[in-house]
N, C-alpha and C positions, 0 to 999 in steps of 0.2 A: 497296400499290399493285398493280394487275393487271399482269401481264406474260405474254407468250406463251411457250409451251413447245413442245418438238418432239413432235408426236403424228401418227400417220398419219390421213388422212381416208378412213374407210371408204366414205363416199358418193362421193368421187372415184374411188376403186378400183371401185365398182360401175358407174360409167360406162364405165371401161375394160373390164369384163367384158362389158357389153352390145356394145361395139364388137367385141370378140374373138369372141364367141358368135353375134351376129346382126347383122353390119354393115349390112345392107340393111333391117333391120326398122324399123318407124315408131317415132319418138321424140317429136318435137314438131311441132305444126302450129297455124296459125291460118287466117284467112279467105283469106289470100294465099300462104302459104308452108307447105311440108312438108318436114321434115328427117328423114332416116334417122339411125340410131344413128352410123354413120361420119361422116356429114355434120356432125351436131352435135358429135361429138368433134373433128373437123377444126376447126370454127369456134371451139370452146373453146380448143384448143391454140394456134390462131393469134392469138386475142385475148389469151391469157395472155402470148404473146411480145410483143405490142404494149404491154401493160401494163408489162412489165419494161423494154421499151425506152423507155417513158415515165417511167422512174424509180421505179416501184413496187417496193419490196423486202419481204423477209420481215418480217412484223409490221406493215406499213403498212396504212392503211385506205383503201379505195376506195368511193366513193359512186355510186349510180346514181339519176338523177332522170328517170324516164320513167313514162308510163301503162303498163298491161299490154301487153307485146309480147314476142316470143320473145327479143329482145336482153337483156332484163332477166335471164332465166334463163341465157342464155349468159354475161353478165357475172358472175353469181354463181359459176358453176362455174370460169370463167377466173381470177377473183380467188383462188379456193381453190388452183387449180393454181399460181398465182404465189406462193403462200405468204402471201397477204394476207388482210385481213378486209373484209367488205362491210357497208356501212350503206345499207340501201335508204331512199330519201326520198319522202315522200308528195307527189305533184305538186300537191295542193290546198293546201299550205302557202304562206304568203306568203313573199317573198324574205327578210324578216327572220327568219322561222322557219326557213327553209332554212339560211341563214347560221349561225344558232345551232347547228344539228345538225352542220354541217360543222366548225365551229370546235371544238365540244365533243368530237367524236370525232377531231380532229386529221387530218382527210381530206387525202390528198396528191394525189388525182386524182379527178375526177368524169366519169362517162359520162352523156351527155344530148344535148339538142338546143340551140337557140340561147339559151334561157333559161338552161340550165345553164352556157353559155359565158360569159354575162354575170356570173353569180354567181361562177364560177371566176376571172374577171378581177379582180373586186372583192376576192377573197380571196387572189390571187396564187397559185393552185394550178393544177395541170395539168388539162387538159380533153381529152377523147376524144369527137369527134362521132359520135353514133349513125348519121348518114347515111353515114359512112365504113364502117360495119359492114353495113348493109343491102345485100344483094346480093353483098357480099364475104364474107359469113359462111358461104358454102358453097364451100370450096375444092374443087379436083379431088379425086377419091377417092384416098386414099393420100398425098396431099401432106404432111400433118402427122400421120397416124395412128401413125407409128413414132417420133414425137418423144418423148423420155424423160419430160417432165413428167406426161404423162397416166398413165403406168405407175408413176410414182414416188410418194413420200410427200409429202403436204402438210406442210410444216414449221411451219405456224402453228396453234397450238391454238385461237385465236379464229376462229370461222366468221362470226358475224353480231353486229353491234351494232344492235339494233332499239330504236326510241325509243317509249316509251310514257308516257302521261300519268299523273301522279300527282294526288292531290287538291289539292296546293298547288305553286306555282311552275312552273318550266320542266319540259318532258318529260325523262325520265331514259333513258339508254342502257342497255338490258339487254344484258350481255355473254354470249353463247351460244357454247359451245365446239363443236368437232367431235364431241366425245363426246356433248353434249346433242342435236345434230342426229342422230347415229347412233342413239342409244337411242330418241329420239322418233319417228323415221321408222320404225324397227323395230316400235315399239308401235302405230302407225297401220296398218302392214301387217297385223300379227297381229289387232289389234282389229277391222278392217274386212275381214279375209280377202282382201286384195288379191293378185292374181296377174297373169300375163302377158296375160290376156285383158281386163284392166280398162283403161278409158280415162277419165281425169278431164277434166271440163269445168271449166276454170279460170275462175271468175267473180269471185272475191274479189281484192282488190288485192295485188299483189306486194311491197308495202311492209309487209304484215303477216305474222306467222308462220303464220297459217292458209293464206294463198295459197302461200307459200313451201314449208311442210312437208307439210300435208295435201293441197294441190292439186297440188304439183309433185314433191317429192323422194320422197315415199312411193310414188306410183305408178311413178315411174321406177325406183326401187329394186326394186320388186316385179316388174319386167320389163314393165310396161304403158307406156302412152304418155300424153301430155297434149295437149289442145287448148285454146288460149287464146281465150276467148270474146270477142266484141265487148262494148261497154259494155252493162251490164244494162238491159233493157227488158222489163217484163212482156208487152208485146205481141209481141216477137220471140224471147223466150227459149226457149220449147219448140220453135220451129223450129230453133234452134241445137243444142239437146239431140238432136233427132231426126237432123239432118244429120251431126253429129259421131259419132252412135252411142255417146254417152257412157254409161258404166255407173254413174257417180256423179258428184255435184258437192257442194260445200260452200258454203253460203249463210247469211245472217243472218235474223232473224225479219221484218224489214221486207220483204225480198225475197219471203218466203213469203206474208206478208199481201197483198202486191200480186198475187201469182200467184193466190191463192185468190179475190181480189176479181174477177179476169177470168173465173173459172169454168173449165169443162172445156175440154180441147183436142182437136183432131182430129189432132195430130201423133202420129206413131209413137213411143211411149216404150218399145218392147219390150226394148230393150237395157239400160234403166235399172234397176239392181239396188236402189239406195237413194240417199237424200240425207242430207246431214249439216247439222245446224244448230248454230251456236256463237255466240259473242260477247256474247250477252245471253239471259236466260231467255225461253223460248217457252211460251206458255199451252198446256195440254194440249188445249183446244178447238181451237186453231188447228192443232195436229199432227193431230187427228182429222179436221178439215175438209180438210186437204191430202191426207191418205191416202185419204179417202172420194173426193175428186175425181179423183185420179190413179192409185190403186192402186199407189203406190210407198211402201215403208217410209221413214219420216223418223226418223232417229236423232239425239237430242240429246246433246251433250257439254258439257263444262265445262273451262275452263282459262284461262290468261293468259300473257302473253309471258314472264313470269318463270319459267315451267316449260316453255318451248319450245312453247307453244300449248295442249296438251291434258293433262288429268289423268284425266278420266272419260269414258265413252262408253256409251251404251245399245247393246249388241251387235246388229248387224243381223240375225244369224241364230239369236238366242236370245231369252230372255225380255226384251222391252222393257217399261219401266214409264214411260208418258207422265206428265209431271208431275215426274219425276225427271230428273237429268242423268246417270244411269247409274252404273256401278260403275268402279273403278280400272282404268286400262289396264295392260297387262303391263309390269312394271318400275317402276310407279308405286305410291307408298303414299299413302293418304288417311286422315286422322285428324281428330277434332274436338278443339279445345282446350277440354276440360271444366273443372270446378271443381278437379279433382285433377291436371290435366295432360293431355297427348295421350291420347285414347282412341278405340277403334273400337266401343265399346259402342253398341248401337242406342238411339235415343230421346233422346240428349244433344245439345242444341243449343248451338252455340258457333262460334267462328271455325274455318274450313275450313283445315287444314294439309296441305301437300303435300311429300312426300319422294321421294328417289330420284335417279338420275343425269340426269334431265331438268331439275332445278333449275338456274337460271342460275348463273354464277360470281359475278356481282354487278352492281351499278350502276356504270357507268363513273365513275371519279373521285369516287365518293361512298361511302367506306368506312363511315361512321357510319350512313347510310341503309341500306346493305347489312346491317350487323350488326343493325339494328332489324328488318329484314325476314326475315332468315334466322337463326333462333335455335334452338339445340339440334338442328341437323340438319333443321329443318323450315322450309319457306317458309310464312310467315304471309300468307294471301291477302287478308285484310280482308273476306272474304265470310262470312256466317253460314250455317250449314247443319245438316243432321241426317242420320245414316245409319239405314237400316232393317235388319231382321234379315238381309237378303241382301247387305248392303254397298252398296245403292243410295243415292246422295246426293240429298238435296232441298235446294235453296237457299231460304232464308227471308228473306234480306235482305242488305244491304251495310252493313258497319260503316264504310266510306268513303263520301265524298260524290260519288263518281264519277258522271257522267252518261253514259249510253250511248245515243247517238242513231243508230238504224239500224246498230248494230254498231260505231260509232266511239266510242272513249272520249274524253271531254272533261273536262279538269281544271278544276273551278271556279275554283281559284286562278289559273290562267293567264289565264282570261277576266277575272277580277276585277282582276288586275295592269293589264291593258290599259285597262279602263274607269276605274280610279282615276287614271290619267294625264290624263284630261279635266279641265280647269281648273274646271268647275262641280260636279264630283263630290266630295262629302265621304266618303261611305261607300257600299259595294256589296256585295251578296251575290248570287251566281248559284247557282240551284238548278234541279233538273230538274222538268218538268211533263209529265204523261202525255200521250201523243200516239197517235191511232189508227193512224197510218201508221208513224212512226219509233220508237214505243215511249216515247221521252223526247225532249224538246227543251229546250235551255237557256233559261231566262228570268232577267232581271236585276231586282233590287230595288235602287233607288238613293236616296240622301239628298243634297240639294243643299247646297253650301256656304253659309254665312250671307251674305245679300244677293244670292245667285244664284238663277237659275231654270234648270231642266233642259229642254233642247229634245231630245226623244227622236230626232228626225230627225238632230240633230247627233251624238248618240251613235251612231246607226246608222252614219253616215258615218265616224265615228272608228274604229269596229270593222272596217268594210269595209277600211280601209287597213292594218289590223294583224293580223287574224285570218283564218284560213281560213274559208271560207263555213259549213262544218258546225259550226264553234265559236261562231259569232255568235249572241247572244241572239235569240230570235224575238219578244220583247216586253220593254218596260220599264215598271216600276211605280215611281212616285215616292212616297216616304214622308217624313213629318217626322223619323222616327227608326225604327231597326231594332230588333226585339226582341232583348234581350240577357240573358244569365245574370247572377248576382251578381258574377262576376269579369270581366264585360265581354265575354264571348264571344257572337257573334252567334248566335241560336237559329234555325238554318236549318229545323229541323223545323217551326217555326211558320209559316214562310213557304211551305213546301211544302203545307201544309194550309189556307192562307188563301185 
């Protein structure tokens, strides 16, 4: 069983250092609000007190259900100051999916809006209205700055429980410790050469490790600041980059594809040092097109939630190799599971293994799944790759069936479980189909029950009630039967090529 231990939070201490060394320096901003280091620290400490007053104790889990906004970041730090663990919730999830995450993580309090209030009431857990934080999150200077929690140790070893889709069943909660966050954020700072002059434009969602660690914690830790962008639109994105004077941002291939489609921009990108791409493989041609249009280095990396977001990165100021996902970040080990075991020998193709102190503690409440994923000190990624002579990793495929739609992971098994509950469906297989904008989209292959016919419009409505929009199949193909192996396993590969 996973249990918290007493460990100082280096990241929380770093916030205290910012307040002491530069109280009036810029920390966080969005289109409407700007917080100095002292104002942010005051807001964090005040919110931590409210969490404690609301019954949150050491080792408890706090959830936040909100779109990107400053209060998500405030809640994360406040949760840590209170000695609790944060589980960020994707606002695109259905209420059933949200309830599953809250129940699975044993959440005791949720921060959010009216929707979160209804979920909290249904589950009989505490609720904190974000409207009560807005405007009240900037206390008078010094009001809370001398409070002990900000200068003390965070007594909860668990920092985040981030839910990630597996290839079967429900999403799993990746338990990330404060040590994971500490080592990963230091690796990003070192790998990207971040410093006090850097400003991150936060465009990726804050329910993902990328937005939380690469877009937020790393730049704050380096002494830089963060601007929370409006919802991504290729028509307005460069205007936001220019106005924010961002030095970097992290995005997914779909976003870069949409930007390239729009062509050149007249906005000033002089401050922009580089851009980061992750979540899904990016074609070398798209990288070249982006760099040609905007004269900005695009560095591709690779990782997963189970290793606190990143394992490799093409260095921004050194030899970059488009088509690869770079070399191991500082403090991270990469190997290939070859015929004779883990190896770093070049040219060997096999499953990518990740080692080091960024590897999660485990999947919440799933010891057997954890043991199958972390073996011999290595995280088995399920991705296939090969290292070259310089240690750069090239991904050559996925041994799992995961569908990655515009950077969002979709578990085929989760979608199949929903479709199978329709009374007309006998069998279903969900696979990914190539898409010029999203990279992949889910499509469903279904077999009707005897004497039944399948109405695809009815299946669409069935999924709309039970699945987030990005998980829903974009099309349905009806078959008399699905291709199977000799042991009765559905041959999805045949469906992806049909």
